N, C-alpha and C positions, 0 to 999 in steps of 0.2 A: 776454844782453848788453844787452837793451833791455826796457823795460816794455811790456806789452801790456794795454790797457784793454778791458774788456768790460762788458756790462750785461745784465740780464734785463728783457725787455719785457712779460712776462705774470706778474702776481702779484695776490694779493688778501689782504686782511687787515682786522683790526679794531683800532682804537686807541681805548681808553676812557680819557678824561682826567677825573680828579676834581680840579678846580681848588682845592677847599677842603682836600683831603688827597691830595697827589700819590702817596703810597704806596698809595692805593687804585686807582691807574690800572693799566692792563694793555695788552699788545700781543700779537697773534697774527697771524702772516704765513705764507702759503704761496706759494712761488715755483715756477713751471713751469720746470724745469731745461732743457727743450728750447727755451725762449725765449732762451737765451744768444746774444748776438751780440757779435762783436769787429770787425764790418764787414769780415770776410775769410771768404768762404764755405768755402774749403778748411780753414782753421784751425778754424772753428766746427764743421764736420762731425767733425773729429778730436777736438775737446774734448768733443763729445757722445757719442763712442764709448766702448767699455769701457776704453780707455787712460786716460780721465779721468773725466768725470761719469757715464758709462754711463746715459744718460737713459732707455733702454729698461727697465733694471732699477730705477733710482732716479729716477722721474719728477718728484718734488717735493723741494724744500728747505724746511724749516719752522723757525720760531722761535715759541716760546710763553713769554712772560714768567712769572717766578715772583716777581719783586719789582721795584719802581720806587722809586728814592730820589733826592732832591735832595741833592747833595753840596756845592753852592755855589749862589749865586743864579743860577737859570736853567740850571744844569748838572745833568744827570741821569745816573744809571747804571741801565741796564735790564738785569737779570740774568734769564736764562732758559735753556730747553733748545733747543739748535740742532741740527738733524738734517741732515746732508749725506752723501750716498753711503752711506746706511744706518747711519751712526754718529751717536749723540746724545751731545753734550757740553754741560755747563753753561758758558755764556760770559757776560761782562758787557760791555755795549755803552755806552760813554759818548756822550752826545749833548746838544745844546743845545736847551732848550725855548724856542722863539721866541714862545710865547704863543698866546692865542686871541683871536679878534675876530669881529664879525659878518661873515658871508659876503655874497656879492652877492645871493643869493636872500632874499626876506623870511623872517625867522625862522631862517635858517641860521647855523651857527657853523663857523669854520674854525680848526684848530690846526696849528701848524707846528713842525717839529723839524729842526734843521740841524746840519751839521758832525759827524755821527756817523762815527767811524772806529775801526777795530781791525785787527789782523793775525791771520790764521789760518795754522797750519801744515798744509798739504794732506796731509802724511804721516799726521797724527793722524786723518784721515778716510778712510784707506785709498787715497788717490790718490798712488801712489808711482812712477808712470811717469817714466822718464828722470832718475834720481837723478844729481845733479852736472852735468846738462846744462841743466836749467831749475830755477829757484828753488823752494824749499820754502815760502816765505812768500807769502801772498796778502793784499794790502791790500784791505780792504772799506770802502767809504764809503757813507753814507746821508744823504739829505735827503728829508723826507716832509711832505706836507700832507694832512690829513684833514678831511673836512667832514661835517656832519650837520645835518639840520633839527632845530631845538630843539623839544622837547616842552613846550608851554606848559600848565601846570596852571591850571585855572579853579576858583576857590573862591568 
C-alpha cells in the first residue's frame, strides 16, 4: 500500500569515462547486499533473509557494462550484465552525464552521473516471496560521482 525506500551503504566500482568517445567508457560495480538499509531494523533483517535477498547465499549484487552510448546530448544508455540473487540478466540503465570537471585536489578530475532510473521485476531474479501482497516492481535510482587523479604525461 505504501512505497518503502532503501539504499545500499557499501559498494565499490570503477567508472572509466572516455570524453573523446563515450562508447569506449565502462562501468563495473559491486554492492554489498548486507549493507541494505530501509531505516527499519526489523524490516532490514527480513529483507536480508532467505525470503528476499538471502545475503548469506548471495552476498553481492553486481553490474558490468557491455556498452555505453549517448542517445541524446548528455543522455546515456549503459547496457550490461546485472546479477542479483544469483540471476544474471542484461539490462539497460538510462542516466544523464553531468560532465567532468577539475576536482578539489590538484590534478584530480570528477565525473558526475545523475537521474539514473529503471524498474526491475523482483520475480525475474527469483525473489518471489509474498506474491500479491507486496509489489513485484522495484524502482532503482542512481546518482554517482567518480573521481580520479589525472595522469599527466610529460613529453
